[in-house]
N, C-alpha and C positions, 0 to 999 in steps of 0.2 A: 456343564460347560466342558467341552472336549479339550484334550491336551493342545491341539492345534489353535483353538480359540484362545486359550491361556497364553500360548506362546505369542500369538499375534498381539494380544493386548499388552503383553510385557514389552514387545518390540516397539509398539506405538509409544508407550509411556516412557521409553528411553531414547526415542529418536533424537531429541535435543538435550540429552542428559548433561546436566551441569553447565549448560551454555548461558552466558549473560547476554541480554538482548536490549536494544534500544529501539523504540517504535515511535516515530513521529506520526501525529494524527491518531494516536492510540486510545484516546478517551471515548470515541463514539464510533458507530457504524462498523465498517470493515476493519478499521484499526483495532477497535475493542475486541472484535472477534478473534483477530490474529493473536492479541495478547492471551485471551482465554485459551485458545487452542495450543499455543506454545507452552503454556503452563501444564496442560494435560500431556504434552509431549515430553515433559521432563525438563524444560528449561529451569535453571536455578533461580532466575529472577531477571530483573531488569528495571528499565525506567520508561514510563509512559510520558511522551512529550506532546503537549497540545496547548491550545489557547487557554488562558487563565479561567475564563468563564466555563469551559467544559470540564475542568478537573474537579475531582472530588465527588462526582455524581454516581459513582458505582464502586463496589468493593473489589479492590485489587487482589489478584492471587498472592499467596505468601512470597515474600522476597522481592516484590515489585514496589517501586515508589513513583512519584509523579514530579514533573518539572514543567514550568510554564514555558511555552515556545510560541512565538509569533514570527513566522517566516518572511513577513514584510519588514522586519526590523533586525538589522544585523547584530545590534547589541543584545537583543533577546536570543538569537542564535547562539552567540558566544556564551552568554550566561547559562543557557539551558544545557549545552554540552559541558560546561564546567560542572554543573550539577550532576551530570552523568558520570563524569570523572570522580567526583567526590563520593557519590553513592555507590557506584558499581566498581570503580577502580579501573576496569578495563571492560571491553565489549567484544564478544565473539561474533555477534550478528547485528547489523543495522538493518531495520526495515523502514524504508521511506514511504509512508502511507499518506501523509498529509497532502491535501489538495483542495481545490475548489472547483465547482462545476457551475458555470453561469447559465442563466436561462437562454433558451434559443433567441437568436437574433440574426437578421441579415448582416452582410458585411457593412453596408451602408448604415445600419442601425446600431452597430456596435459602439458603445460608449468608450472613448479612448482611455479613460481612467480604469474602466473595467479590464480593457485589454492589457494594460500595464500590470494590474493586480494579479490577473490570471497567470501571465507569464512569469511574474515575480515569485508567486507562491508555488506553482506547479513545476516549472522548469528551474528557476533559480533556487527554489527550496530544496530540490533534490541535489543539485550541485553543491549548495552551501552545507547541507546536512552531511554529505559524504566527506566534504573537505574538513569540517569541524570534528568529525568523528574519527577520522583516520589516525590521528596521534595516539589514540587510546585503544585502537583495535588490535586484537591478538592475531597472530598468524599461526596457523591458517585461520582465515575469517571469511565472512560472507556478507554481502550486501544484497538485499532484495528490495526492489523498487516496484511500487504499484503504479503501472502505466495504465493503459486502457486499449480496447480494441481500436480507439481512435489514434493510437500511436502508429497503427499499421495502415489504416485507411480513413478517409474523410467521411464526414456527414454534413449535409446542408444545415445551415443555421447554427453552426458551432465552430466558427472559424478560430476564435481565440483558444478554446479548449483543445481542438485538434491540433493547432500549431504548437501549443505548450506540450502536448503529449508526444508529438513527433520529436520535439527538442529533448524530452526526457529519454527517449530511446537512443538519441545521439549521445547523451551523457553516459548512459549505461554502457554502450558499446565502446566508447572511448576509455571509460573508467576500467573496463574489463581488460582491455589491451595494456593499459598502464600499470594497473595493480596486480595483474595475474602473476608475473614473475616474483612478486613479493609474498605470494600466498593468499591473496584476497580474491574471492570470486564475486562477480557482479552480474546479477540477472534481473530480469523484469517479468512481471506478470501482466497479461493483457485481459482483464475481465471484460465479458460482455455486460449486458444489462443485468444488475443484480438488485433485487427488490428490497433495498435498505430503506429505512424511514426517510433518508434524504432523497432518494430516487423517487419514492412514491409521492413525496411532497412536491417535487418538480412536475410529476405527471398530473397532480391535482391543479397546479397553476396552469398547465397547458390546457387542461380540461376546461377551466374557466375562461381562458383567453382564446382558444382555438376550437373549442367544441368537441374535442376528441376524448371519449370517456376513458377513464383510467384502465378499466378491464379490456377495453378494446385495444388500447396501446400496448398493454402487457401481452395480450394475446398475439398481437402482430410481432412482438419481439420474440415470444416463444417459437412461433412458426418459422422464424428466420434462423433459429439456431440449428446447429448440427444435430443436437439431441432432441429437438423440439420441446425443450423445456428451459426454464431459467436456471442457471446455477445458483448456489447459495453462497452466502458470506463464509459459511464454514468450509465449503469446498475450496474457495479461494484461499482460505487460511491453511488448509491442508497442503495445497501446492507451495505456499510460502514456506511451510515447515520443511517440505522436501528440499526446496532450493537452499534453505538455511542449513540443512543437515548434511552429514558426511556421505549420505547416499548419493549426493549430487557433487561429490568431490571433483569430478572432471567436467562439470558443467559450468560454463562462464561465457558471458557475452551474448546470451540468448533471451528471448522474450516468449513466455509460454502462454498461449491462449487458454482461457478458462470460460466455458459457456458463451463462446462468441458466435456471431452470425455467420451464416453461409456467404461466401463472397461471390 
């Protein structure tokens, strides 16, 4: 291994050196990958917040604990972040990753209960997580929100999801303006289609209901991206680490696309 390679590895391992992290939706999928990557980048530890049924399914990195969080329940949010205060004391970075993606539906076909749940979890959850975490956030600090390419443009048959992610971007931009003077940066990531287990599961349902083969759907997504390939969860996590790190010390109020489609 060359001196440059050793230096690069050392720099990566200390990118988040000593930082304490809270990750909502951190037990599975993209959130779990963010936890793993943040640990390799030197984070001192943190708290994974997710639904009770998802916790305890994997080995956490050293210094990390878990807390139950249901973004549909205000008392659960209060209790979860009280656990963060108890376990971590303070937080340098909040990653708001928790969210739900409903199945495709026309506007006329959207169940009103589903609409309320998607807006509550995706948009309300980001707002309430930020508000609950603020009293324990160190300055300087960083908030990284997982939005979506649907925060920037729409997609047919996903009105509730698209609306919720547009609202998320509004929360990010407003929070950046309000919190910036006190030393807290707020940014979002807009992933394109990422082949997580949850996404592949939705494609299999569409295959059964609409007759579009999973590989055909994936190939279409690949061809529409700038790089003509799908980004990975690890690549999204690396962008999250950048935004959480001091390398992005003058970046706030922005949404970074990762693996998005050509507009």
